[in-house]
N, C-alpha and C positions, 0 to 999 in steps of 0.2 A: 503494500500500499504505500510505497514511497512518493508516487505521484498523485495521491489522492486529495482531489480538490474540494474542499469543505463546502465553500461558497456555491460551487456548482450543484453539490449534492442537495443543499437546502433549496435552491431553486427548483430541483427536480422533485422534491418531496413536495414543495409547494403545488406544482402540477399535478402530482399525483393526488394529492388530498382533495383537490377541487374536482377530481374526476371519480373519486370515491364516494360511496354513500355513507360508508361507516368510519369512524376513527379507527376501528382495530385493522381496517384494511390498510393503513398507511403508518400505524406508529412503529411497526418493525422497520420502516425504512430508515430511520433514526440509527440503527444498531451497528450499521457498518462505521458511521461517524464515531460512536461510543468505542468501537473496536480500535478504530485509527487511534483514538486518544490513549486507549489503553495501551497501545504498542508503543506509542511515545510518551508513555508514563507521565502523560497531562493531567494531574488530578484535578485542576481548574475545568478542563474540558470535559472530563468524566463526569464530575459533577453537574455541568450544564446541562449535557444531553441527559443524563438520568432525572434531573428536574422536569424536562420536558417529557421524556416518558411518563414520569409520575402523574403529571399534571395531564396528559392527554387520557390517561388511563382512568380519569375521573369522569363521572357522568352526574348530571342534575336529574332527578327524579323524584317527582311529587313534591317539588320545593327542597329537597334535601339532596346534598352532594354527597355520592357513593364513589367509593373505589371499587376496581373489579378485583375482587378478592378470591383466591390469592392470586397474585400476578406472577407470571413466569417472567422472570429476568432474563436469564441465559444460563444455558447447559443444564437445565431441568432445576435451577435453583428458584424457589417460590418464596414470597415474604407477601405481607399484607401491607397494602399502602396506608401511610400514615393519614391521620385525621388533619382539619385544617391546622389544628395547632401544631402538627408535626413539620409544618413548610416553615424552612427558616425565610428571615428577610432576604437573604441572599436568592433564595429560589423566586420570590415574588419579583425582585429584579430582574431577574433572568427571564422570567415569563413577560415581563413588562416591555423589555428589550426586544423580544422575539415578537411581540405583538405589533412593535413599530417597523421591524425588519421584514415579516413576512408579506407575500404577496397574494397568499391564499385566502380566500374569503372564509373558507370553513377553518384554517387555523386562526384567524382573527376572530371569528365567531366564539370557539371555544376557548381563545387565551383569555379575552375579554370576559366571557361569562365567569370564567373560573375566578380572576381577579374581581369581578363583581361581587360574585357570590363569598369568596373567601375573605375579602378585604373590605366589601360594602363600600366600593370606591364607585361613585355615581358617574364618574366620567367613562369608567370602563363600562357600564351598563348601558350608556348612551350609546357608545360604539357597537357593544352586543345587539341591541335593537337595530342599529342601523345595517351591521352585517346580516343579521337575521332577515331584514326586509329585503336586502339584494339576494338572499339564498332562497327566498320565496320566488321570485322571478327565475331562479336557475331551475329550481324543482318544478316549477309549472313547464318551463321549456323542455326539460328533460324528462317531463312526466314521471317524476320520481314518486 
């Protein structure tokens, strides 16, 4: 993975996300980036990608945020996802940064929804609403 282009991989994930019906269809696309960071022994990069994976494995159902439990991390290792209190301020900063960087409507919706629900950040609620309204048009067009 010497010539691994992380920025290109993130752009690929954005496209895959927007063409997927469910988050579970693209969350594994982050694993090669994590593997790259593991090989480089980049603890900051590993934490960043794991934070993204953890957040993407959360769903909001019936007004409650729920993790996919147990989560399969890699090589058969499983663990429960933390509750909101288990996320650090660093994780919130990572997700806020990813929200600004992503070109994917679906990722923007998921990240902003998570931040709204976890932190009660009203600016993120507004972003979530705007992106969900965009997704309505996408879903109507694709008849999903």
